[in-house]
C-alpha positions in Angstrom: 7.4 -0.9 -23.4 8.9 1.4 -26.4 8.5 -0.4 -30.0 11.2 -0.4 -31.9 10.5 -0.2 -36.2 14.3 -0.2 -37.2 15.2 -3.8 -36.7 19.4 -2.7 -37.0 18.4 -1.2 -33.3 16.3 -4.3 -32.2 19.1 -6.6 -33.2 21.8 -4.1 -31.6 20.1 -2.8 -29.0 22.3 -0.4 -26.7 25.5 -1.4 -29.5 24.1 0.5 -32.3 26.0 2.9 -34.2 26.2 6.7 -33.0 26.7 7.1 -36.6 25.0 5.3 -39.5 26.5 6.6 -42.5 30.4 6.9 -42.6 32.6 8.8 -45.0 35.7 6.9 -45.8 38.5 8.2 -47.9 40.9 6.1 -49.7 44.1 6.0 -52.3 44.1 4.3 -55.7 46.1 1.8 -54.5 45.2 -2.4 -54.6 45.7 -2.5 -51.2 42.2 -0.1 -49.8 40.7 -3.6 -51.1 38.5 -4.4 -48.2 37.4 -0.7 -47.9 35.8 -1.0 -51.7 34.3 -4.6 -51.0 32.6 -3.7 -47.3 30.9 -0.6 -49.0 29.9 -2.4 -52.3 29.6 -5.6 -51.2 27.1 -5.7 -48.2 28.8 -6.1 -45.7 28.3 -2.8 -43.8 24.6 -2.6 -43.9 24.2 -5.6 -41.3 26.1 -3.6 -38.7 23.7 -0.5 -39.6 26.3 1.0 -41.4 26.6 2.5 -45.2 30.0 3.7 -46.2 30.3 6.8 -48.8 34.4 5.9 -50.1 35.6 8.8 -51.5 38.9 8.3 -53.3 41.7 11.1 -52.9 44.1 12.8 -54.7 47.1 12.7 -52.6 47.8 11.2 -49.0 48.7 14.6 -47.5 44.8 16.0 -48.7 43.4 12.6 -47.2 44.9 13.4 -44.1 43.8 17.1 -43.8 39.9 15.9 -44.9 41.1 13.4 -41.6 41.5 15.9 -39.3 38.8 18.3 -40.3 36.1 15.9 -39.6 34.9 15.7 -44.1 35.6 12.0 -43.8 35.3 10.0 -40.5 38.1 7.6 -41.3 40.5 6.7 -43.9 42.8 4.3 -45.6 45.9 5.4 -44.1 49.6 5.0 -44.2 50.7 3.8 -40.6 53.7 6.7 -40.3 51.6 9.0 -41.8 49.0 8.8 -38.7 51.6 8.2 -36.1 53.2 11.6 -37.5 50.3 13.4 -37.0 49.5 12.2 -33.9 53.3 13.3 -32.8 53.4 16.7 -35.0 55.8 15.9 -37.2 55.9 17.3 -40.5 54.9 20.5 -39.9 50.7 20.1 -39.0 49.9 20.3 -35.7 50.1 16.8 -33.1 46.2 15.5 -33.4 45.6 12.9 -31.8 44.9 9.7 -33.6 43.6 6.3 -33.6 44.5 3.0 -35.5 41.5 1.2 -35.6 43.1 -2.3 -37.4 45.0 -3.1 -40.2 44.3 -3.5 -43.5 47.2 -5.4 -45.7 50.7 -6.3 -45.4 53.2 -6.4 -47.8 52.6 -5.6 -51.7 55.0 -2.3 -52.4 57.9 -2.0 -54.7 60.9 0.0 -55.5 61.5 0.6 -59.2 64.3 1.8 -61.3 63.9 3.9 -64.6 64.4 3.0 -68.1 67.6 5.1 -68.5 69.2 3.0 -65.2 68.4 -0.4 -66.7 70.1 0.6 -69.4 73.7 1.7 -68.2 73.3 -1.7 -66.0 72.1 -0.9 -63.1 70.1 -3.4 -62.5 71.0 -5.0 -59.2 71.7 -3.5 -55.3 75.4 -3.5 -55.9 75.4 -1.6 -59.4 73.1 1.0 -57.6 75.2 1.3 -54.7 78.1 1.8 -56.8 76.4 4.1 -59.4 74.9 6.2 -56.4 78.2 6.8 -54.6 80.7 7.3 -57.8 78.4 9.4 -60.0 78.5 13.2 -60.2 74.7 13.2 -60.6 72.3 12.5 -57.5 70.0 10.0 -58.0 66.1 11.4 -56.9 63.8 8.6 -55.7 60.4 9.5 -55.1 58.4 8.1 -52.3 54.2 8.9 -51.5 54.6 10.8 -48.0 57.6 12.3 -46.1 56.4 10.5 -43.1 54.5 7.4 -45.1 56.0 3.6 -45.3 57.4 4.0 -48.9 59.5 6.6 -47.7 60.9 4.5 -44.7 60.9 1.4 -47.3 63.0 3.3 -48.9 65.4 5.1 -46.5 65.7 0.9 -44.9 65.9 -0.3 -48.3 68.9 2.1 -49.5 70.3 2.0 -46.1 70.9 -1.7 -46.3 72.7 -1.3 -49.3 75.2 1.3 -47.6 73.4 4.2 -49.5 72.5 7.0 -47.1 69.1 8.5 -47.9 69.4 11.9 -47.2 73.3 12.1 -48.2 73.6 10.4 -50.9 69.9 10.7 -53.0 67.5 12.9 -53.5 63.9 12.2 -52.0 60.5 13.9 -53.6 57.0 13.3 -53.0 54.8 11.9 -55.4 51.2 10.8 -55.5 50.9 7.4 -55.9 48.7 7.8 -59.3 51.1 10.1 -60.5 54.9 7.8 -59.7 54.8 6.5 -63.4 54.0 9.5 -65.0 56.9 11.1 -63.5 59.2 8.3 -63.8 58.1 8.4 -68.1 59.3 12.2 -68.0 62.5 11.2 -66.5 61.9 13.7 -63.4 62.8 10.5 -61.1 65.0 7.7 -61.7 63.3 5.8 -59.6 60.3 5.0 -56.6 59.1 3.5 -53.9 55.0 2.8 -54.0 52.0 0.6 -53.8 50.6 -1.6 -56.8 49.4 -1.8 -59.4 51.7 1.6 -59.7 54.6 -0.7 -60.1 53.5 -3.8 -62.6 51.7 -0.9 -64.3 55.2 0.7 -65.5 56.9 -2.7 -65.8 53.7 -3.7 -68.2 54.3 -0.4 -69.9 58.4 -1.0 -70.7 59.0 2.0 -68.4 61.9 0.7 -66.0 61.7 -2.7 -63.4 61.1 -3.5 -60.2 64.4 -4.1 -58.2 63.0 -4.8 -54.7 60.1 -6.0 -53.1 58.7 -4.2 -49.3 58.2 -7.9 -48.3 61.9 -8.2 -49.5 63.1 -5.7 -46.3 60.5 -7.0 -43.8 58.0 -10.4 -45.3 54.7 -9.2 -44.0 55.3 -6.3 -42.8 52.4 -3.5 -41.7 51.4 -1.3 -44.9 48.1 0.5 -44.7 45.9 1.3 -42.0 41.8 1.8 -41.1 42.7 5.4 -39.1 40.7 7.8 -37.8 40.7 10.8 -35.1 40.9 9.6 -31.7 38.1 12.0 -31.4 35.9 10.3 -33.4 37.2 6.9 -32.0 35.8 8.3 -28.2 32.7 9.8 -29.7 31.3 6.9 -32.1 33.1 4.2 -30.4 29.6 1.7 -31.8 30.5 2.8 -35.2 34.1 2.6 -34.8 33.1 -1.3 -33.9 30.9 -1.7 -36.3 33.2 -0.5 -39.0 36.3 -2.7 -38.1 33.8 -5.7 -38.4 32.4 -4.8 -41.5 36.0 -4.2 -42.7 37.3 -7.6 -41.2 34.7 -9.5 -42.5 35.5 -7.6 -46.3 39.1 -8.7 -45.4 38.4 -12.7 -44.7 36.5 -12.6 -48.4 38.6 -11.3 -50.0 40.8 -14.3 -49.0 39.2 -17.2 -48.9 39.9 -18.6 -52.8 41.1 -17.4 -55.8 37.8 -16.7 -57.2 37.2 -14.1 -54.5 40.4 -12.5 -55.0 40.3 -12.1 -58.9 36.8 -10.8 -58.8 38.0 -8.5 -56.4 41.1 -7.2 -58.8 38.0 -6.8 -61.3 36.4 -4.4 -58.9 38.7 -2.5 -58.4 40.2 -1.9 -62.1 36.8 0.3 -62.1 37.1 3.7 -63.4 35.3 4.5 -59.7 38.1 3.0 -58.0 41.8 2.4 -59.2 41.1 2.8 -63.3 43.7 1.0 -63.8 44.0 -2.4 -66.6 43.4 -5.8 -64.9 46.6 -6.2 -66.0 48.6 -4.6 -63.7 46.6 -5.3 -60.8 45.5 -8.7 -60.6 48.3 -10.8 -61.0 50.6 -9.7 -58.3 48.1 -9.4 -55.8 47.7 -13.2 -56.6 51.7 -13.0 -55.9 53.2 -13.6 -59.7 55.2 -11.0 -60.1 57.9 -10.2 -63.3 60.3 -7.7 -62.3 60.8 -5.9 -66.1 64.0 -8.5 -66.3 62.8 -11.3 -67.3 62.5 -12.9 -63.8 59.2 -14.7 -62.6 58.3 -15.6 -59.8 55.1 -16.5 -56.9 56.3 -14.8 -54.0 55.1 -16.3 -50.4 54.9 -12.7 -49.1 52.7 -11.0 -51.3 50.0 -8.8 -50.6 47.1 -10.0 -47.8 44.7 -9.1 -46.4 43.1 -11.2 -43.5 45.6 -13.9 -42.7 42.9 -15.3 -40.4 43.1 -11.5 -38.9 47.1 -11.4 -38.7 47.4 -8.6 -40.4 44.2 -7.0 -39.5 45.3 -7.1 -35.5 46.7 -3.6 -34.6 50.0 -4.9 -32.9 52.2 -2.4 -31.0 55.0 -3.0 -32.4 53.8 -2.6 -35.4 53.0 0.8 -35.0 56.9 1.6 -32.4 58.9 0.3 -35.6 57.5 3.4 -37.5 58.1 5.9 -34.7 62.1 4.5 -33.9 62.0 4.8 -38.1 61.6 8.4 -36.9 64.0 8.7 -35.0 66.5 7.6 -36.4 65.7 10.0 -39.3 65.7 12.6 -37.2 62.1 13.5 -37.8 62.0 13.0 -33.8 64.4 14.7 -32.1 64.1 13.0 -29.0 62.9 9.0 -28.1 59.2 9.5 -27.2 57.5 6.8 -25.1 57.1 4.5 -27.6 54.7 1.9 -25.6 52.5 4.1 -24.1 52.1 6.7 -27.4 50.9 3.3 -29.4 48.9 2.0 -26.7 47.4 5.5 -27.4 47.0 5.5 -31.0 46.1 1.5 -31.5 42.2 0.4 -30.7 42.9 -2.9 -29.3 39.8 -3.0 -27.1 38.0 -1.8 -29.4 39.6 -3.9 -32.4 39.1 -6.6 -29.8 35.6 -6.4 -29.3 34.9 -6.4 -33.3 36.5 -9.5 -34.0 35.1 -10.9 -31.3 31.6 -10.4 -33.0 32.3 -11.7 -36.1 34.2 -14.7 -35.1 38.2 -13.7 -36.6 40.9 -15.0 -33.9 42.9 -12.6 -32.1 46.2 -13.5 -30.6 47.1 -12.8 -27.4 49.9 -10.6 -27.1 50.3 -7.3 -29.4 54.4 -7.8 -29.8 55.4 -9.6 -32.6 59.1 -10.4 -34.0 60.5 -10.1 -37.5 64.1 -10.3 -39.0 64.1 -7.5 -41.7 66.5 -7.4 -44.4 69.5 -6.3 -42.7 69.5 -8.9 -40.0 68.2 -7.3 -37.8 65.4 -8.9 -35.6 62.1 -6.5 -34.2 60.5 -7.3 -31.7 59.3 -4.2 -29.6 60.9 -5.3 -26.5 63.4 -2.1 -26.4 62.5 0.2 -29.4 65.3 2.8 -27.7 67.8 0.7 -28.1 66.5 -0.6 -31.7 66.4 3.0 -32.8 70.3 4.0 -31.9 71.5 0.9 -33.3 72.2 1.2 -37.0 74.9 2.4 -38.6 73.5 4.8 -41.3 71.3 7.1 -39.5 70.7 10.9 -38.7 70.4 11.4 -35.0 72.4 14.0 -34.1 73.1 12.2 -30.2 74.0 9.7 -32.2 
């Protein structure tokens, strides 16, 4: 019998990670929390992994390093993963994999002090301004096919503002949003925290809408890799999911863990932002810059007994329906087949079982969005073609 010197190999046997040191990319956003906690608080080592965190300066840069193999896996925009897989947005199609969800909720649409000063402080006023003012409004989002572009489009359209015809859209990396607002280059933005809270804290406008007001408990960031990585390193991928699941559960175990995580994130190595811009909204305590305060029932969440983390097929398909709606896809793909290929449901289920996280037997979930429409994944083609405001050439 061969003597095994490595205790981890003994414990894991043939399930030992094929690659034990993983390079993980992330952006300076509150919703990278579970990756930072997994890498720094001892959740990866018992699974035979070392996670090397690499902060990125833009989503495009993160995407390129993921595709080149410089990063093994990354904190990713849900929509970005599917755009790469489908070959939308200038990069050749590359088979991608979603390992798990990292968070739900917690993004915001903010408007500038200039709009605030002229009384554009609610949806109806913005709609009137967009339709009757000669100067077009410019909104920033973080990536053309990313979640923020889709929340911004969906919210504007729900207010009767066509996001392509009525306003201009520009791409700005998340940490640069506040500077762009301050320099008056943009009239508003949609971004993840802590940058919306930071703008409010600095007196630079106000939060007009949260993303959870658009879709309560919506999908947001995912842990993604290439299909090639998942196929070549299935044990590493499974161990990574298990590590991050345990970190996600830890963060939400109690308010003290949330607070200590906020403190960790505020450091120069991660978000490099004041705790005052991170902690309140992470705990669901909102103030919008107009004097309104509330405790949000659908604030940023990382676990929710695994509901956040399960790679729902319906979540994936929703982003593709919006690509179709806004003309980013010329034809309807086989929505379900694409989602089944990208979402690593079997790897996820195995990892969840290993760390005692419940998994819903269903792969689809149902939600009602801000415009009253119900999305449940049952008929994505009909849903994609059902909107009054769209950019479908063949509608």
